[in-house]
C-alpha positions as CSV (number, residue, x, y, z in Angstrom):
1,M,-34.1,39.8,5.3
2,K,-31.6,42.7,6.0
3,R,-28.6,41.5,7.8
4,N,-25.9,43.4,9.7
5,Y,-22.5,42.2,9.6
6,S,-19.7,44.0,11.3
7,D,-16.7,45.6,9.5
8,R,-14.4,43.1,11.2
9,T,-16.7,40.2,10.0
10,I,-16.6,41.5,6.5
11,K,-12.9,42.1,6.7
12,L,-12.2,38.6,7.8
13,L,-14.5,37.0,5.1
14,F,-12.9,39.0,2.2
15,G,-9.4,38.8,3.7
16,R,-9.4,35.0,3.6
17,A,-11.1,34.2,0.3
18,T,-10.8,35.3,-3.4
19,S,-13.2,32.9,-5.2
20,C,-16.5,31.0,-4.6
21,A,-16.2,28.2,-2.0
22,Y,-18.2,25.7,-4.0
23,P,-15.9,22.9,-5.2
24,D,-14.2,23.6,-8.6
25,C,-16.0,26.8,-8.9
26,S,-13.6,29.6,-9.9
27,Q,-15.9,32.4,-10.0
28,P,-14.2,35.4,-8.3
29,L,-15.7,37.1,-5.4
30,I,-14.8,40.5,-6.7
31,F,-13.8,41.1,-10.5
32,E,-12.8,43.9,-12.6
33,D,-13.6,44.9,-16.1
34,R,-12.7,48.2,-17.9
35,G,-11.3,49.6,-14.5
36,R,-14.6,49.0,-12.7
37,L,-15.3,46.6,-10.0
38,T,-18.2,44.3,-9.5
39,V,-18.9,42.4,-6.2
40,G,-20.1,39.1,-7.3
41,A,-20.0,37.4,-3.8
42,Q,-23.0,36.4,-1.7
43,I,-22.7,35.8,2.1
44,A,-24.3,32.5,2.9
45,H,-25.1,31.2,6.5
46,I,-23.6,27.7,7.2
47,R,-26.2,27.5,10.0
48,S,-29.3,29.5,9.5
49,E,-30.3,32.4,11.8
50,V,-34.0,31.4,11.7
51,A,-35.7,28.3,13.0
52,N,-37.1,27.2,9.5
53,G,-34.0,28.1,7.7
54,P,-31.4,25.9,6.0
55,R,-29.3,24.0,8.6
56,F,-30.7,25.7,11.6
57,D,-29.1,24.4,14.8
58,A,-30.9,25.3,18.0
59,T,-27.7,24.5,20.0
60,Y,-25.6,26.8,18.1
61,P,-25.0,30.1,20.0
62,Q,-27.2,33.0,18.7
63,N,-24.5,35.5,19.1
64,L,-22.2,33.6,16.7
65,V,-24.8,33.1,13.9
66,D,-23.6,36.4,12.0
67,Q,-20.0,35.8,12.8
68,E,-17.3,35.0,10.4
69,E,-17.0,31.4,11.5
70,N,-20.6,30.7,10.5
71,L,-20.5,32.4,7.1
72,I,-19.2,31.5,3.8
73,L,-18.8,33.3,0.5
74,L,-20.4,31.9,-2.6
75,C,-21.2,33.1,-6.1
76,G,-24.9,33.7,-7.1
77,L,-25.1,30.4,-9.1
78,H,-24.3,28.3,-6.0
79,H,-25.8,30.2,-3.1
80,K,-29.4,29.2,-4.1
81,P,-29.0,25.5,-4.3
82,V,-27.1,25.3,-1.1
83,D,-29.8,27.0,0.7
84,E,-32.7,25.5,-1.1
85,H,-31.5,21.9,-0.8
86,A,-30.0,22.2,2.6
87,S,-30.4,18.5,3.3
88,I,-27.8,17.4,0.7
89,Y,-25.4,20.3,1.8
90,P,-24.8,19.5,5.6
91,V,-23.0,21.8,7.9
92,E,-20.0,19.6,8.0
93,E,-19.5,19.8,4.2
94,L,-19.8,23.6,4.2
95,L,-17.3,23.9,6.8
96,E,-14.9,21.8,4.7
97,W,-15.6,24.1,1.8
98,K,-14.7,27.1,3.9
99,R,-11.5,25.5,5.2
100,R,-10.4,24.9,1.5
101,Q,-11.6,28.4,0.5
102,V,-9.4,29.9,3.3
103,S,-6.3,27.7,2.4
104,A,-6.6,28.8,-1.2
105,T,-6.4,32.5,-0.6
106,S,-3.9,34.4,-2.8
107,M,-3.0,38.1,-3.0
108,P,-5.4,40.5,-1.4
109,L,-7.1,43.5,-3.1
110,T,-5.0,46.6,-3.7
111,E,-6.1,49.9,-2.0
112,P,-7.5,51.3,-5.3
113,Q,-9.6,48.2,-5.6
114,I,-10.7,48.6,-1.9
115,A,-11.9,52.0,-2.5
116,A,-14.0,51.1,-5.5
117,V,-16.0,48.5,-3.5
118,V,-16.3,50.3,-0.1
119,Q,-19.9,51.0,-0.7
120,H,-22.3,48.3,-2.0
121,Y,-25.9,48.6,-2.8
122,D,-28.5,45.9,-3.3
123,L,-30.5,46.9,-6.4
124,N,-32.7,43.8,-6.0
125,S,-34.3,45.2,-2.9
126,L,-36.1,47.6,-5.1
127,E,-39.4,46.6,-6.8
128,P,-39.4,47.1,-10.6
129,M,-41.1,50.4,-10.4
130,G,-38.6,51.5,-7.7
131,F,-35.9,50.6,-10.0
132,E,-37.4,52.5,-12.8
133,S,-37.8,55.6,-10.5
134,L,-34.1,55.2,-9.5
135,S,-33.1,55.2,-13.1
136,Q,-35.1,58.3,-13.7
137,A,-33.7,60.1,-10.8
138,L,-30.1,59.3,-12.0
139,M,-30.8,60.5,-15.5
140,V,-32.2,63.8,-14.2
141,R,-29.0,64.3,-12.1
142,V,-26.7,63.4,-15.0
143,F,-28.5,65.2,-18.1
144,G,-30.0,68.0,-15.9
145,V,-32.6,70.5,-16.9
146,G,-34.6,69.3,-19.9
147,T,-34.9,65.6,-18.9
148,R,-38.5,64.5,-19.2
149,L,-39.9,61.6,-17.3
150,H,-42.4,59.2,-18.8
151,G,-44.3,56.2,-17.6
152,G,-42.5,52.9,-18.9
153,Y,-45.8,51.0,-19.4
154,G,-47.7,53.7,-21.3
155,P,-48.4,54.2,-25.1
156,D,-44.8,55.6,-25.5
157,G,-43.4,52.2,-25.9
158,G,-41.6,51.6,-22.8
159,L,-39.9,55.1,-22.7
160,D,-38.8,55.8,-19.1
161,A,-37.2,59.2,-19.7
162,S,-35.9,61.4,-22.5
163,F,-33.8,64.4,-23.3
164,L,-33.8,66.6,-26.3
165,G,-31.0,69.0,-27.0
166,R,-27.3,69.3,-26.1
167,A,-26.2,67.5,-23.1
168,L,-22.9,67.6,-21.5
169,Y,-22.8,63.8,-21.6
170,P,-20.8,61.7,-21.8
171,S,-18.3,64.6,-21.8
172,K,-18.0,68.3,-22.6
173,V,-15.6,67.3,-25.5
174,E,-18.0,64.8,-27.0
175,P,-21.5,65.7,-25.9
176,W,-24.7,64.1,-27.1
177,D,-26.7,66.5,-29.1
178,G,-30.2,65.2,-30.1
179,F,-33.0,63.0,-28.9
180,V,-31.9,60.7,-26.1
181,V,-34.2,57.9,-25.0
182,M,-33.8,56.0,-21.6
183,Q,-35.2,52.6,-21.0
184,A,-34.7,50.8,-17.6
185,M,-35.2,47.1,-16.9
186,Q,-34.7,45.3,-13.6
187,I,-34.2,41.7,-14.4
188,R,-35.1,39.3,-11.6
189,A,-32.6,36.6,-12.6
190,T,-29.3,35.7,-11.1
191,A,-26.6,37.1,-13.4
192,N,-24.6,33.8,-13.4
193,K,-27.7,32.0,-14.7
194,P,-28.5,31.3,-18.4
195,A,-31.9,32.9,-17.9
196,G,-30.3,36.2,-17.0
197,V,-28.1,36.2,-20.1
198,V,-31.2,35.4,-22.4
199,Q,-33.5,37.9,-20.8
200,L,-30.9,40.6,-20.9
201,R,-30.0,40.0,-24.4
202,Q,-33.6,39.9,-25.6
203,W,-34.3,43.1,-23.7
204,I,-31.4,45.0,-25.4
205,R,-32.4,43.8,-28.7
206,H,-36.0,44.7,-28.2
207,A,-35.2,48.2,-27.0
208,V,-32.7,48.8,-29.9
209,S,-35.1,47.6,-32.5
210,R,-37.9,49.9,-30.9
211,W,-36.0,53.2,-31.0
212,A,-33.2,52.9,-33.5
213,P,-33.6,54.9,-36.8
214,G,-34.7,52.6,-39.6
215,C,-36.2,50.2,-37.2
216,R,-38.9,52.3,-35.5
217,P,-42.0,52.6,-37.5
218,V,-42.7,56.1,-38.8
219,T,-46.1,56.3,-37.2
220,A,-44.6,55.6,-33.8
221,G,-43.0,59.0,-33.6
222,P,-39.4,60.3,-33.8
223,P,-36.6,57.5,-33.4
224,A,-33.8,58.1,-30.9
225,D,-30.4,59.5,-31.8
226,Y,-29.0,58.1,-28.6
227,L,-30.0,55.2,-26.5
228,L,-29.5,54.7,-22.7
229,L,-30.2,51.6,-21.2
230,V,-30.2,50.9,-17.4
231,T,-30.0,47.4,-15.9
232,N,-29.5,46.0,-12.5
233,L,-27.3,43.2,-13.8
234,S,-23.7,43.4,-14.3
235,I,-22.5,43.1,-18.1
236,P,-19.2,41.4,-17.2
237,A,-20.9,38.9,-14.9
238,V,-23.6,38.2,-17.4
239,F,-21.5,37.7,-20.5
240,R,-18.2,36.6,-18.9
241,S,-15.2,37.2,-21.0
242,E,-17.1,38.6,-23.9
243,G,-18.3,41.4,-21.8
244,W,-18.8,44.7,-23.4
245,S,-17.7,43.6,-26.9
246,H,-20.7,41.2,-27.1
247,I,-23.0,44.2,-26.3
248,D,-21.3,46.3,-29.0
249,R,-21.9,43.5,-31.6
250,L,-25.5,43.1,-30.5
251,I,-26.5,46.7,-30.6
252,C,-24.7,47.4,-33.9
253,E,-26.2,44.4,-35.7
254,T,-29.7,45.1,-34.4
255,S,-29.5,48.9,-35.2
256,G,-27.7,48.5,-38.4
257,G,-25.4,51.2,-37.2
258,T,-28.1,54.0,-37.2
259,L,-27.8,55.1,-33.6
260,R,-25.5,58.0,-33.2
261,G,-24.5,56.7,-29.8
262,W,-25.5,54.4,-26.9
263,E,-24.6,53.4,-23.3
264,I,-25.7,50.9,-20.8
265,W,-25.7,51.8,-17.1
266,D,-25.2,48.3,-15.5
267,E,-24.7,47.6,-11.9
268,A,-21.3,49.0,-11.6
269,R,-22.0,52.1,-13.3
270,I,-25.1,52.6,-11.1
271,F,-22.9,52.2,-8.0
272,E,-20.6,54.9,-9.3
273,L,-23.5,57.3,-9.9
274,L,-25.0,56.6,-6.5
275,D,-21.7,57.5,-4.9
276,A,-21.4,60.7,-7.2
277,Y,-25.0,61.8,-6.4
278,P,-25.7,61.3,-2.6
279,D,-29.0,63.2,-2.8
280,V,-30.3,60.3,-5.1
281,R,-28.6,57.6,-2.9
282,D,-30.2,59.1,0.2
283,A,-33.7,59.3,-1.4
284,F,-33.4,55.5,-2.2
285,A,-31.9,54.6,1.2
286,P,-33.6,51.2,1.5
287,L,-31.4,49.8,-1.5
288,M,-28.3,50.4,0.5
289,T,-26.9,47.6,2.6
290,S,-26.2,48.2,6.3
291,N,-22.6,47.0,6.1
292,R,-19.8,48.9,4.3
293,L,-18.4,46.2,2.1
294,V,-14.7,45.7,2.6
295,A,-14.5,49.2,4.2
296,N,-11.5,48.3,6.2
297,Y,-9.9,45.7,4.1
298,M,-6.2,46.5,3.7
299,D,-3.3,44.8,2.2
300,G,-1.7,42.4,4.7
301,I,-5.0,42.6,6.7
302,K,-4.6,43.0,10.6
303,V,-7.8,42.1,12.5
304,T,-8.0,43.1,16.3
């Protein structure tokens, strides 16, 4: 269900909390890795907005349901059980969590951090084929003329897009020059859950072993010089402190160092590309959330 939260409500929520409200959970709501920010927070209702929802209260004023006082920020790991098992997570307990969350607030985000999370997108609102199409559209815009689109479920072995030649990517100084293979995978698992970790690791290993020179069977066609993988998950969120170093080791070990280059467009990178290419963003408008996350969040927040 798409919900509309006012800028004032978002400002209050993120201005008064820095980590998940679940007791003893230190998962930050917004975290930074390699200069990129990922929004890990999920907005949960203390009292549901629908009659058959968790902790619905018919006596609670409808005009207050989507207001800050009835909302609480949780990480992806704890949002699901709180709503699925509402009978053991009563309103009174969640209100106490919220009180503690607010009282534990530390320093607010800096203005550069605010700018980095001003626009947020919901990649999970797309179906798998929609995510594949989004990934293809972004590759066309980044690599330009010469990008070929394929069907990810066809005989080409999961190939979603490719590029052959010299691309001004990742930079003019160090361009990729050769055969570039792109594969996209939308993983329907919460990043905080072990299932997401296992599934993402298996997919990366499978893609590398399928396309890396020395791994790909000769009869299967030319191997890739460069591999571009696109996922809706956040690498820092999935692998925690290991982050990108874990991926480096995984790809190098699987490929035997035969790839000339590789890159993963994870959630944060996709957000950057959507901001950089508004034509793609507008074409996939349904994936955008209606609110501008933390749009008016400022140091020393003042709410009128």
